[in-house]
Wavefront OBJ file of the C-alpha trace (Angstrom):
o trace
v -1.988 -12.600 10.856
v -0.416 -12.018 7.520
v -2.572 -11.401 4.468
v -0.984 -12.319 0.981
v -3.292 -10.968 -1.841
v -2.871 -11.937 -5.547
v -3.296 -14.398 -8.029
v -3.546 -17.939 -7.963
v -2.532 -19.823 -11.426
v -1.542 -23.130 -13.279
v 1.770 -23.491 -14.675
v 2.046 -25.720 -17.400
v 5.455 -27.280 -16.812
v 7.175 -29.326 -19.836
v 7.676 -32.847 -18.721
v 11.593 -33.117 -17.981
v 11.956 -36.259 -20.069
v 11.084 -34.659 -23.026
v 13.507 -34.684 -25.884
v 15.565 -31.551 -26.940
v 13.593 -29.854 -29.659
v 10.272 -31.496 -29.570
v 7.063 -30.865 -27.878
v 6.002 -32.952 -24.927
v 3.573 -33.223 -22.338
v 2.926 -30.024 -20.125
v 2.301 -31.096 -16.410
v -0.143 -28.776 -14.190
v 1.744 -27.387 -11.255
v -0.160 -25.064 -9.007
v 1.225 -21.528 -8.560
v 0.943 -17.810 -8.826
v 3.346 -15.540 -7.092
v 1.410 -14.296 -4.097
v -0.102 -17.961 -4.080
v 3.455 -19.311 -3.793
v 4.424 -16.779 -1.098
v 1.062 -17.823 1.181
v 1.731 -21.259 0.749
v 5.356 -20.705 1.825
v 4.797 -18.761 4.645
v 1.895 -20.827 5.903
v 4.352 -23.848 5.617
v 7.042 -22.139 7.403
v 4.916 -21.798 10.401
v 3.493 -18.309 9.809
v -0.307 -17.339 10.525
v -1.371 -16.352 7.029
v -4.546 -15.843 5.223
v -4.931 -15.697 1.215
v -6.798 -12.885 -0.376
v -7.868 -13.580 -4.074
v -10.874 -14.709 -6.251
v -10.326 -18.076 -7.327
v -12.235 -20.298 -10.047
v -15.020 -22.769 -9.124
v -13.500 -25.130 -11.763
v -11.318 -27.985 -10.851
v -8.402 -25.901 -10.984
v -9.645 -23.511 -8.684
v -10.830 -26.562 -6.265
v -7.129 -27.979 -6.332
v -5.565 -24.699 -5.314
v -7.615 -23.892 -2.493
v -7.038 -27.595 -1.350
v -3.189 -26.867 -1.346
v -3.623 -23.709 0.614
v -5.618 -25.507 3.337
v -2.923 -28.409 3.441
v -0.431 -25.706 3.441
v -1.834 -24.074 6.616
v -3.135 -21.413 4.913
v -6.648 -19.601 6.177
v -8.685 -19.401 2.841
v -11.608 -17.458 4.666
v -10.885 -14.258 2.321
v -10.851 -16.112 -0.710
v -13.566 -15.204 -3.203
v -15.235 -17.861 -5.528
v -16.357 -17.010 -9.371
v -17.233 -19.385 -12.082
v -14.624 -17.675 -14.536
v -11.568 -20.109 -15.610
v -8.165 -20.280 -13.717
v -5.204 -18.234 -15.273
v -2.851 -20.417 -17.214
v 0.892 -19.876 -17.524
v 2.748 -21.868 -20.202
v 6.426 -22.379 -18.572
v 9.485 -22.857 -20.393
v 12.698 -23.911 -18.671
v 15.982 -23.075 -19.622
v 19.312 -24.981 -19.534
v 20.241 -23.399 -16.190
v 16.774 -24.214 -14.754
v 15.485 -20.637 -15.070
v 11.881 -20.281 -16.577
v 10.108 -17.995 -18.820
v 6.062 -17.476 -18.976
v 3.310 -16.920 -21.547
v -0.136 -16.119 -19.778
v -3.429 -16.787 -20.552
v -5.332 -14.156 -18.366
v -8.427 -13.101 -20.607
v -11.385 -12.983 -18.426
v -9.764 -15.241 -15.489
v -11.212 -15.277 -11.793
v -8.487 -14.147 -10.216
v -8.268 -10.621 -12.090
v -12.060 -10.240 -10.788
v -11.156 -9.855 -7.347
v -13.113 -7.336 -5.289
v -12.007 -4.879 -2.736
v -12.797 -6.513 0.744
v -12.710 -3.177 2.757
v -10.754 -2.747 5.915
v -8.979 -6.030 6.901
v -9.368 -7.313 10.475
v -7.817 -5.485 13.551
v -5.546 -8.554 13.817
v -3.786 -8.203 10.651
v -0.196 -7.275 11.028
v 1.167 -7.540 7.128
v 0.060 -7.653 3.995
v 2.079 -8.744 1.057
v 1.233 -8.194 -2.467
v 2.666 -8.261 -5.921
v 2.871 -10.116 -9.523
v 0.328 -10.106 -11.689
v -2.230 -9.117 -9.538
v -1.018 -5.351 -9.826
v -1.219 -5.199 -13.166
v -4.342 -6.762 -14.349
v -7.241 -4.677 -13.960
v -9.804 -4.468 -12.472
v -8.023 -6.388 -9.788
v -4.895 -4.173 -9.674
v -6.705 -1.189 -8.442
v -8.648 -3.495 -5.660
v -5.279 -4.484 -4.625
v -3.740 -0.976 -4.757
v -6.808 0.140 -2.203
v -5.930 -2.418 -0.012
v -1.966 -1.185 -0.095
v -2.874 2.426 0.716
v -5.492 1.518 3.320
v -3.628 -0.904 5.140
v -0.367 1.196 5.176
v -2.539 4.122 6.378
v -3.505 2.427 9.371
v 0.156 1.286 10.267
v -0.025 -2.352 8.668
v 3.590 -3.407 7.550
v 3.034 -3.623 3.828
v 5.280 -5.864 1.519
v 5.577 -5.417 -1.943
v 7.451 -7.756 -4.631
v 6.668 -6.271 -8.116
v 7.809 -9.612 -9.776
v 7.655 -8.005 -13.033
v 5.939 -9.914 -16.121
v 6.770 -7.707 -18.667
v 4.980 -9.223 -21.621
v 1.749 -8.499 -19.879
v 2.371 -4.476 -19.363
v 1.105 -2.808 -22.391
v 2.423 0.433 -21.151
v 6.138 0.145 -19.352
v 6.066 4.020 -18.638
v 2.815 4.075 -16.952
v 3.544 0.891 -14.756
v 6.896 2.314 -13.891
v 5.258 5.675 -13.003
v 2.550 3.578 -10.925
v 5.230 1.166 -9.245
v 6.550 4.709 -8.118
v 3.454 6.022 -6.602
v 3.110 2.793 -4.381
v 6.558 3.473 -2.674
v 5.563 5.661 -0.032
v 2.898 3.091 1.004
v 5.364 0.307 0.897
v 7.309 -0.770 4.249
v 9.516 -3.649 2.749
v 10.402 -3.914 -0.788
v 11.657 -7.291 -2.366
v 12.808 -6.974 -5.952
v 15.092 -9.310 -7.932
v 18.050 -7.411 -9.531
v 16.647 -8.045 -13.000
v 13.294 -6.350 -11.885
v 14.912 -3.623 -10.379
v 16.734 -2.581 -13.819
v 13.537 -3.211 -15.732
v 11.554 -0.575 -13.517
v 14.508 1.675 -13.757
v 14.472 1.548 -17.325
v 18.019 0.630 -16.909
v 20.655 -1.317 -19.037
v 21.573 -4.930 -18.241
v 25.061 -3.973 -16.732
v 23.587 -1.353 -14.597
v 24.496 -1.189 -10.577
v 21.147 -1.202 -9.068
v 22.059 -0.368 -5.479
v 21.762 3.417 -6.240
v 18.262 3.046 -7.673
v 17.311 0.900 -4.563
v 18.754 3.495 -2.451
v 16.396 6.026 -4.192
v 13.503 4.101 -3.845
v 14.130 3.516 -0.354
v 13.989 7.303 0.383
v 10.682 7.245 -0.973
v 8.901 5.323 1.678
v 10.330 1.494 2.129
v 12.000 1.231 5.308
v 14.327 -1.566 4.086
v 14.543 -3.358 0.402
v 15.630 -6.935 -0.202
v 17.528 -7.706 -3.453
v 17.743 -11.164 -4.854
v 20.446 -11.852 -7.196
v 19.743 -15.661 -8.307
v 22.600 -17.933 -7.301
v 24.485 -14.810 -6.132
v 22.502 -14.932 -3.106
v 20.399 -12.025 -1.355
v 21.274 -8.485 -0.064
v 19.258 -6.159 1.967
v 19.411 -2.254 2.416
v 18.425 -1.776 6.039
v 16.895 0.944 8.025
v 20.104 2.353 8.793
v 21.303 2.222 5.023
v 23.892 -0.599 5.411
v 24.153 -3.195 2.693
v 23.970 -6.913 4.129
v 24.661 -9.671 1.931
v 24.414 -13.219 2.155
v 25.565 -16.015 -0.243
v 23.564 -18.144 -2.368
v 22.904 -21.821 -1.199
v 24.605 -24.188 -3.977
v 22.102 -26.902 -4.842
v 21.421 -29.133 -8.149
v 18.689 -26.860 -9.510
v 15.557 -28.538 -11.172
v 13.930 -25.360 -12.007
v 13.729 -21.938 -10.483
v 9.908 -21.644 -10.501
v 8.458 -20.133 -7.370
v 12.334 -19.337 -5.996
v 11.817 -15.698 -5.465
v 8.143 -16.316 -3.968
v 9.562 -18.714 -1.417
v 12.315 -15.784 -0.263
v 9.294 -13.525 0.020
v 7.339 -16.182 2.031
v 10.151 -17.297 3.799
v 11.148 -13.510 4.966
v 7.529 -12.964 6.232
v 7.500 -16.449 8.304
v 11.172 -15.265 9.659
v 10.027 -11.753 10.725
v 6.925 -13.353 12.241
v 8.987 -15.974 14.116
v 11.319 -13.330 15.507
v 9.061 -10.618 16.686
v 9.713 -8.246 14.132
v 6.372 -8.022 11.861
v 6.012 -4.364 12.157
v 7.569 -1.279 10.156
v 9.275 -0.171 13.379
v 10.880 -3.660 14.112
v 12.019 -3.784 10.448
v 13.314 -0.220 10.596
v 15.513 -1.131 13.688
v 16.926 -4.723 12.434
v 20.676 -4.754 12.639
v 22.933 -6.159 10.327
v 23.206 -9.676 12.376
v 19.231 -10.134 12.355
v 19.180 -9.392 8.471
v 22.009 -11.718 7.863
v 19.966 -14.365 9.715
v 16.413 -13.436 7.903
v 18.216 -13.646 4.564
v 20.066 -16.827 5.093
v 16.949 -18.699 6.252
v 15.390 -17.349 2.960
v 18.059 -18.528 0.821
v 18.090 -21.802 2.447
v 14.112 -21.844 1.631
v 14.701 -20.827 -1.891
v 16.983 -23.585 -2.276
v 14.741 -26.166 -1.282
v 12.210 -24.766 -4.120
v 14.922 -25.020 -6.806
v 15.745 -28.539 -6.236
v 12.246 -29.678 -6.688
v 9.714 -29.336 -10.141
v 7.351 -26.337 -9.845
v 6.974 -24.240 -6.882
v 7.265 -26.404 -4.052
v 8.390 -24.448 -0.750
v 9.515 -26.196 2.413
v 7.869 -27.021 5.132
v 9.538 -25.723 8.793
v 10.679 -29.441 9.425
v 12.989 -29.273 6.672
v 14.615 -25.791 7.659
v 16.000 -24.673 10.851
v 14.850 -21.416 12.061
v 17.672 -19.006 12.912
v 17.344 -16.404 15.707
l 1 2 3 4 5 6 7 8 9 10 11 12 13 14 15 16 17 18 19 20 21 22 23 24 25 26 27 28 29 30 31 32 33 34 35 36 37 38 39 40 41 42 43 44 45 46 47 48 49 50 51 52 53 54 55 56 57 58 59 60 61 62 63 64 65 66 67 68 69 70 71 72 73 74 75 76 77 78 79 80 81 82 83 84 85 86 87 88 89 90 91 92 93 94 95 96 97 98 99 100 101 102 103 104 105 106 107 108 109 110 111 112 113 114 115 116 117 118 119 120 121 122 123 124 125 126 127 128 129 130 131 132 133 134 135 136 137 138 139 140 141 142 143 144 145 146 147 148 149 150 151 152 153 154 155 156 157 158 159 160 161 162 163 164 165 166 167 168 169 170 171 172 173 174 175 176 177 178 179 180 181 182 183 184 185 186 187 188 189 190 191 192 193 194 195 196 197 198 199 200 201 202 203 204 205 206 207 208 209 210 211 212 213 214 215 216 217 218 219 220 221 222 223 224 225 226 227 228 229 230 231 232 233 234 235 236 237 238 239 240 241 242 243 244 245 246 247 248 249 250 251 252 253 254 255 256 257 258 259 260 261 262 263 264 265 266 267 268 269 270 271 272 273 274 275 276 277 278 279 280 281 282 283 284 285 286 287 288 289 290 291 292 293 294 295 296 297 298 299 300 301 302 303 304 305 306 307 308 309 310 311 312 313 314 315 316
């Protein structure tokens, strides 16, 4: 079983028919980084449970219903009367997304530490707002450190939302403190530069290698249209190109990569720290290609709408 922990929210996405320069309707799309990861992994056939606190409002009910229809176990979900987090999304000409968040006193940030996870859990995936907003961030950090200590594969995607980080230096130091407890790190090139406090044209590979020496057995890098790369357990760089598509928007693309990687690792008997460390270049190429194909499908759809397994071919 894979446990994905983190926020569930509603993205308010502009109606694509809105005229340039005008304000148009905002369409609610269910999302949140970790939520999208859980949906993607569940739809791609992985046994996955979701850990969060979800509102009892109508948005919260809809979020839970979508998890169930995406084959995600919701038995670890906590409920509360606080409102659902909202994210107002702006879509660029290239389909890229930018966000402004409404997070005051919302349900997901009040998640409680569930204590030790069941023995059958083999991997835990965390990231995004849930590791920034207190008091939930400390609860998820406790899960990360405790499950790492007992040998569970811990997977981290920081998925930085800089506008919600009041003290960048403190967050960067906290991120560095997590690395010894992270088995697999997935990060975008943009986020890697922000976390390293580096210029936009900085080569991130030396940064990733430094982070890898601090703990993760492998690091996956997303490069948008330029595809994916991985630093393997042997320190080899494996790269695959992006899949050309007509992009509607990129909402949830990186989350789909995370969920697809988890599903691939499960389907190929590699859902452990030692197995990830031992993956050779051909297996990493297959895993990255599968994740890139899944993300391409998401980019062809409005909002975070990851594919089901029937829409992709699982590579061995």
